[in-house]
N, C-alpha and C positions, 0 to 999 in steps of 0.2 A: 033328668038328676033322682036321686036315688036318695029315702029318705037320709039318711048316714050324711049327705052332703048337704039337709036345708038348715043354715044356721041358724043356733035359738035365737027368741029375743029376748038378750041381753043386753044389748046394747040402753033400756032405759035406765038399770042399776052400773051402769057402767061407773068406775071412781074416775072422780072430777080427770085427775092427770090423763085416762084415756079418752081416745079420740074415735068417736063411729066416724068413717070415712065415707058410707053409704050403705044401703042394704048388704050383709054379707060382706064386710068391710071394717076393718076396727087397728087404729096406733094404740099396744099395748108399751104405755110407756115407762121404760129403764125394765122393761120384764126381765131382760139378761144379764142386767148390772151384773147382781150377787155372784152369777156363776162365769164374770167376763175373765178369769185368772186362768181359771180351768177352760175356758174353748180358747182360748189363744194358746196354752199348752197345748190344747190337743191339733188346733189346726199349725201349729210349728211342727210336730209329729208328722200330718199330710202332708205338706209344704216338702218333707226328707222324701217321699216316694213320688209323687207328682206335683213339680215348683210352677212359680206362676211363669205363665205364655202370655203373647200378645195373639190372640185368635186373627186369621184373617175369614172378612167376609165370602160370600160369595161373588160381590162384587169386584172383590179381588182391597178394598180398603182394611186396610190393619187396623182393631180395636184399641181406643184409646186406654180404654180398664184391661187390667191384667187378671187372668183366669186360671180356674182350676177344676177341680172335680172330687168328689169322696162318694159314694155307694156302689148299688152293683149297676148304675149306668153315669155315663159322663156327658151333660152336654156337650158338643162342639161345636163351630163354625168351620169352614175353610170353603174354595171354589166349588166345590161338589155341593155346597149347603147344608143349613141347620140340619141337625139331628142330635140323637143320641148315640151312646156307643158303649160298651162294656170293657174296650182298651184302651186304655190312652194312646193316640197315634204317637206319639215323643216317646214313650216309653215300649210298646211294643206289650208292656203287660194290665191289668187290668186294674183297676185303680181300689187305691186303699178304701178299706172300709170306713163307714160311717162312723166315727166315734161316738161312744156313750152318751158322752156328754151334749155331744149334738141332739144327738136323735130325741135322747129326756128329753131336753129345754125346746124343742121344738113340736113335740105330743103334747106337751102342756099345753102355749102356748097354741094350739090350735083349740084346744079341746075349751081352753078357757072362750076363745071365737066364737066356739058353736058347732066344731066340727070333730068332736070326739072318736071316732075310728081314723085318724089320720098316723099314714106309716108310712115316713117316707122313705121313701128307695134311691134319692139321688138328691146331690148338696152340690151346687153351682157355690164356686168360690171366687168372688171379684172383690179386686181389691188397687183401690181408688187412690193416686195422688192427685194433689194440685195441680186441677186442668184438666185431666179428666172428667165425663162424662157418656150417661147411656142414654142415646135417645125413646123417644116413647115406642111402646115396641110390649105385644102380647105375649107371653109364655102359650105356647101352641103347642111343642113338637111332645105333650104328652098323649098319650092312649087315648086316653079320657078325660075326662074336666069334672068330675065328679070331685075329687081331693080339691080341696085349698092347696094355695102358694102360702107359705112363710120365710120372711123375710128378716135377717138381725141383722144390726146393726152396731160393729163396734170400731170406735178410734173418732176419728175427727169427723164433727156433723157435715150434715149433710141436707140439697134440696129436697126431696121427694117429687116428685111430677103426675097427680094422680089424674087422671084422663076418663075419661069414658068411653062407652064401647063404640066410639067412630074416633080416627085417630086426628081428624081437622079440629075434633073438640077443644075449645081452649082448657091446660089442667090447670090442676090447684095446686098448690104451692105449699107441700106439710112439711112443716122443719123434725129434722130426725136428728134424734141426740144419739151417743155412747149408751149402749143396751136397748134402745128402742124396735118393738116388732112388729114389722104391720103383717096383718093376716088378712088374705082376700079369699072369697072361693064364694059357689053359689050363684048367684044372681053379679057379685063383683067379682067372677074368673076370670073374662074373656079383658077387664080393664087394660086400657092401655097404659103405660105406666112407663116413668124412664126416672136418670136421676141430670140434675144438673150438673152444672161443670163445677166441681170441688174448688173451693179455696184455699187459699194455705191458711196452714193454721200448725199446731203442735198439742197433739196429746201425749198423759203422761206413760200411757200402756202402749199407745203403736206408734207416737213419734208423726212425721206427718203422711201417716198412713188412716185410711178409713178402708177396713175388711166391711164386705155384706155375705154371708151366707143367706140362699137361697134354698128352702127345701121342696119337696116336690117329689108325687107318685107318682114317676116317669114310665113303668113298663104295665 
């Protein structure tokens, strides 16, 4: 790991509402809430270019979470495998650029968590409806793991599954509300994580939907 990727010792002075999940990992409670309307407006612009779709895993299973991307590269999955691609396979065009409001928020959140050099070049956008879930997995298609992951929650609350470096270990269940941001890197970078089945609900800004913006340095 480079010195830039080593998390600062910030967790002793975290505000009471923030939660240290372990070395290199923190939940920043409501960090994105003041920018929520701007984030959702920018998301609507992204979706005009690259709408949500339900991707298929290499094993042939259709994912319950709908996805799209913005940035220099987009994460995709199909029968050929998991990978990053500069081109949206459905449109044949490059993914839309990361909106400025997205990038600024991700950079500020990473810096607060102790990763001041974060410069995302990929944003995977997930749409959850009640019944959708994401099984435990590692983010491991990036070229190196020096940079953290920044994950922003908008809309319905969800239960984040925060595991360990072994998939078989029982994960911690962490409540995520609208505007919460989770950042993990350094010793936590390869932690298994997921999202439990989303429950029914209604959010004043998103309706019966949860959006998740996941920022990475992929290239």
